[in-house]
C-alpha atoms as an extended CHARMM CRD file, in Angstrom:
* protein
*
       102  EXT
         1         1  MET       CA            -19.6440000000       -8.8130000000       16.2000000000  PROA      1               0.0000000000
         2         2  THR       CA            -20.4820000000       -7.9650000000       12.5930000000  PROA      2               0.0000000000
         3         3  ALA       CA            -18.6770000000      -10.0710000000       10.0180000000  PROA      3               0.0000000000
         4         4  LYS       CA            -18.1010000000       -9.7610000000        6.3280000000  PROA      4               0.0000000000
         5         5  ILE       CA            -16.9030000000      -11.9300000000        3.5340000000  PROA      5               0.0000000000
         6         6  VAL       CA            -14.5560000000      -10.0560000000        1.2320000000  PROA      6               0.0000000000
         7         7  ALA       CA            -14.0700000000      -11.2560000000       -2.3440000000  PROA      7               0.0000000000
         8         8  LEU       CA            -11.1170000000       -9.8640000000       -4.2700000000  PROA      8               0.0000000000
         9         9  TYR       CA            -11.3260000000      -10.6330000000       -7.9750000000  PROA      9               0.0000000000
        10        10  THR       CA             -8.1740000000      -10.5030000000      -10.0740000000  PROA      10              0.0000000000
        11        11  ARG       CA             -8.2670000000       -9.0130000000      -13.5540000000  PROA      11              0.0000000000
        12        12  PRO       CA            -10.3610000000      -11.1440000000      -15.9040000000  PROA      12              0.0000000000
        13        13  ASP       CA             -9.1980000000      -11.8130000000      -19.4560000000  PROA      13              0.0000000000
        14        14  ASP       CA            -12.4470000000      -10.2800000000      -20.7660000000  PROA      14              0.0000000000
        15        15  SER       CA            -13.7060000000       -7.6300000000      -18.3480000000  PROA      15              0.0000000000
        16        16  ASP       CA            -16.9050000000       -7.0040000000      -20.3480000000  PROA      16              0.0000000000
        17        17  ALA       CA            -17.8880000000      -10.6800000000      -20.2270000000  PROA      17              0.0000000000
        18        18  PHE       CA            -16.9640000000      -10.8270000000      -16.5210000000  PROA      18              0.0000000000
        19        19  ASP       CA            -19.1000000000       -7.7800000000      -15.7210000000  PROA      19              0.0000000000
        20        20  ARG       CA            -22.0750000000       -9.1330000000      -17.6850000000  PROA      20              0.0000000000
        21        21  HSD       CA            -21.9790000000      -12.4310000000      -15.7690000000  PROA      21              0.0000000000
        22        22  TYR       CA            -21.2170000000      -10.7390000000      -12.4500000000  PROA      22              0.0000000000
        23        23  PHE       CA            -24.1970000000       -8.3820000000      -12.5860000000  PROA      23              0.0000000000
        24        24  ALA       CA            -26.7190000000      -10.5410000000      -14.4740000000  PROA      24              0.0000000000
        25        25  THR       CA            -26.0210000000      -13.9210000000      -12.8390000000  PROA      25              0.0000000000
        26        26  HSD       CA            -23.6750000000      -13.7970000000       -9.8570000000  PROA      26              0.0000000000
        27        27  MET       CA            -25.0570000000      -10.8630000000       -7.8820000000  PROA      27              0.0000000000
        28        28  PRO       CA            -28.6880000000      -12.0600000000       -8.1280000000  PROA      28              0.0000000000
        29        29  LEU       CA            -27.4790000000      -15.3590000000       -6.5980000000  PROA      29              0.0000000000
        30        30  VAL       CA            -25.6350000000      -13.4710000000       -3.8560000000  PROA      30              0.0000000000
        31        31  ASP       CA            -28.6910000000      -11.3150000000       -3.1140000000  PROA      31              0.0000000000
        32        32  ARG       CA            -30.6710000000      -14.4880000000       -2.2570000000  PROA      32              0.0000000000
        33        33  VAL       CA            -28.2030000000      -15.6670000000        0.4340000000  PROA      33              0.0000000000
        34        34  PRO       CA            -30.0820000000      -15.8590000000        3.7640000000  PROA      34              0.0000000000
        35        35  GLY       CA            -28.8780000000      -13.5850000000        6.5420000000  PROA      35              0.0000000000
        36        36  LEU       CA            -27.0950000000      -11.2000000000        4.1880000000  PROA      36              0.0000000000
        37        37  GLN       CA            -27.4690000000       -7.7130000000        5.6540000000  PROA      37              0.0000000000
        38        38  ARG       CA            -25.8690000000       -5.6640000000        2.9010000000  PROA      38              0.0000000000
        39        39  VAL       CA            -23.5240000000       -5.8750000000       -0.0760000000  PROA      39              0.0000000000
        40        40  GLU       CA            -20.9460000000       -3.3970000000       -1.3220000000  PROA      40              0.0000000000
        41        41  THR       CA            -19.0840000000       -3.8540000000       -4.5780000000  PROA      41              0.0000000000
        42        42  ALA       CA            -16.6440000000       -1.6730000000       -6.4620000000  PROA      42              0.0000000000
        43        43  ARG       CA            -14.2740000000       -1.8500000000       -9.4010000000  PROA      43              0.0000000000
        44        44  PHE       CA            -10.6960000000       -0.7850000000       -8.7140000000  PROA      44              0.0000000000
        45        45  VAL       CA             -9.5810000000        2.1420000000      -10.8780000000  PROA      45              0.0000000000
        46        46  GLY       CA             -6.0310000000        2.6160000000       -9.6000000000  PROA      46              0.0000000000
        47        47  ALA       CA             -3.4500000000        1.6810000000       -6.9930000000  PROA      47              0.0000000000
        48        48  ALA       CA             -2.9610000000        4.5510000000       -4.5410000000  PROA      48              0.0000000000
        49        49  ASP       CA              0.4830000000        3.2740000000       -3.5500000000  PROA      49              0.0000000000
        50        50  GLY       CA              1.6800000000        3.2680000000       -7.1450000000  PROA      50              0.0000000000
        51        51  GLY       CA              2.0730000000       -0.5080000000       -7.1930000000  PROA      51              0.0000000000
        52        52  GLU       CA              0.5990000000       -3.0380000000       -9.5560000000  PROA      52              0.0000000000
        53        53  GLN       CA             -3.1970000000       -3.0520000000       -9.7200000000  PROA      53              0.0000000000
        54        54  THR       CA             -3.5540000000       -6.7510000000       -8.9440000000  PROA      54              0.0000000000
        55        55  TYR       CA             -7.2940000000       -6.7940000000       -8.3440000000  PROA      55              0.0000000000
        56        56  TYR       CA            -10.1710000000       -5.8060000000      -10.6040000000  PROA      56              0.0000000000
        57        57  ARG       CA            -13.1460000000       -5.8170000000       -8.2370000000  PROA      57              0.0000000000
        58        58  ILE       CA            -13.9620000000       -6.0720000000       -4.5200000000  PROA      58              0.0000000000
        59        59  THR       CA            -17.2180000000       -7.3510000000       -3.0650000000  PROA      59              0.0000000000
        60        60  GLU       CA            -18.0920000000       -7.2050000000        0.6320000000  PROA      60              0.0000000000
        61        61  LEU       CA            -20.9510000000       -9.2630000000        2.0770000000  PROA      61              0.0000000000
        62        62  TYR       CA            -22.0630000000       -8.2290000000        5.5720000000  PROA      62              0.0000000000
        63        63  PHE       CA            -23.5760000000      -10.5900000000        8.1590000000  PROA      63              0.0000000000
        64        64  ALA       CA            -24.5910000000      -10.2670000000       11.8240000000  PROA      64              0.0000000000
        65        65  ASP       CA            -21.5990000000      -12.3340000000       12.9790000000  PROA      65              0.0000000000
        66        66  PRO       CA            -19.1300000000      -14.9680000000       11.7110000000  PROA      66              0.0000000000
        67        67  GLY       CA            -21.5600000000      -17.7740000000       12.5920000000  PROA      67              0.0000000000
        68        68  ALA       CA            -24.2970000000      -16.1920000000       10.4700000000  PROA      68              0.0000000000
        69        69  ALA       CA            -21.9030000000      -15.9350000000        7.5150000000  PROA      69              0.0000000000
        70        70  GLU       CA            -20.9090000000      -19.5830000000        7.8780000000  PROA      70              0.0000000000
        71        71  ALA       CA            -24.5270000000      -20.7060000000        8.2230000000  PROA      71              0.0000000000
        72        72  ALA       CA            -25.5750000000      -18.6750000000        5.1820000000  PROA      72              0.0000000000
        73        73  PHE       CA            -23.1630000000      -20.5080000000        2.9200000000  PROA      73              0.0000000000
        74        74  GLY       CA            -24.4380000000      -23.8570000000        4.1690000000  PROA      74              0.0000000000
        75        75  THR       CA            -27.8440000000      -23.1230000000        2.6260000000  PROA      75              0.0000000000
        76        76  ASP       CA            -28.8320000000      -24.0170000000       -0.9390000000  PROA      76              0.0000000000
        77        77  GLU       CA            -28.7200000000      -20.3130000000       -1.8750000000  PROA      77              0.0000000000
        78        78  GLY       CA            -25.2840000000      -19.8900000000       -0.3250000000  PROA      78              0.0000000000
        79        79  LYS       CA            -23.9770000000      -22.9990000000       -2.0560000000  PROA      79              0.0000000000
        80        80  ALA       CA            -25.2780000000      -21.7150000000       -5.4090000000  PROA      80              0.0000000000
        81        81  ALA       CA            -23.5250000000      -18.3600000000       -4.9150000000  PROA      81              0.0000000000
        82        82  ALA       CA            -20.2880000000      -20.0820000000       -3.8440000000  PROA      82              0.0000000000
        83        83  ALA       CA            -20.3900000000      -22.4150000000       -6.8440000000  PROA      83              0.0000000000
        84        84  ASP       CA            -20.8480000000      -19.4780000000       -9.1780000000  PROA      84              0.0000000000
        85        85  TYR       CA            -17.9230000000      -17.6890000000       -7.4970000000  PROA      85              0.0000000000
        86        86  GLN       CA            -15.7840000000      -20.7020000000       -8.4450000000  PROA      86              0.0000000000
        87        87  ASN       CA            -17.1130000000      -20.3550000000      -11.9980000000  PROA      87              0.0000000000
        88        88  ILE       CA            -16.5780000000      -16.6040000000      -12.3800000000  PROA      88              0.0000000000
        89        89  ALA       CA            -13.4730000000      -15.8480000000      -10.2800000000  PROA      89              0.0000000000
        90        90  PRO       CA            -10.2860000000      -15.4650000000      -12.3310000000  PROA      90              0.0000000000
        91        91  ALA       CA             -7.2090000000      -17.3750000000      -11.1220000000  PROA      91              0.0000000000
        92        92  GLY       CA             -5.6680000000      -15.7310000000       -8.0630000000  PROA      92              0.0000000000
        93        93  SER       CA             -8.9560000000      -14.3120000000       -6.7540000000  PROA      93              0.0000000000
        94        94  ARG       CA             -9.3500000000      -14.5610000000       -2.9750000000  PROA      94              0.0000000000
        95        95  LEU       CA            -12.0750000000      -14.8410000000       -0.3360000000  PROA      95              0.0000000000
        96        96  PHE       CA            -11.5700000000      -13.5880000000        3.2190000000  PROA      96              0.0000000000
        97        97  ILE       CA            -13.7120000000      -13.5380000000        6.3540000000  PROA      97              0.0000000000
        98        98  ALA       CA            -13.3310000000      -10.4180000000        8.4710000000  PROA      98              0.0000000000
        99        99  ALA       CA            -14.7540000000       -9.5090000000       11.8770000000  PROA      99              0.0000000000
       100       100  LEU       CA            -15.5000000000       -5.8110000000       12.2190000000  PROA      100             0.0000000000
       101       101  ASP       CA            -14.3250000000       -3.9750000000       15.3080000000  PROA      101             0.0000000000
       102       102  ASP       CA            -17.7990000000       -2.8170000000       16.3360000000  PROA      102             0.0000000000
């Protein structure tokens, strides 16, 4: 059962500074996480339902299964990426673990 970790980032106070750190520092840390199969990231540009655009960016990290995702973040590389998430994520940002219906 494929699993993914979904990060939803709320709007940063300074989106340019956020993006610089995200792409130059955070994503290189994420790319080194063992067992990571693929990463997708996107910036939200609107709310299709007409509601408030609460989130700024989404990042999805794919792993073979929930156990592989958990194990990955127990490694030094995973801990470094998680620590940087705590550093970069604006207040109200969220992390979820999802199991895909393969």
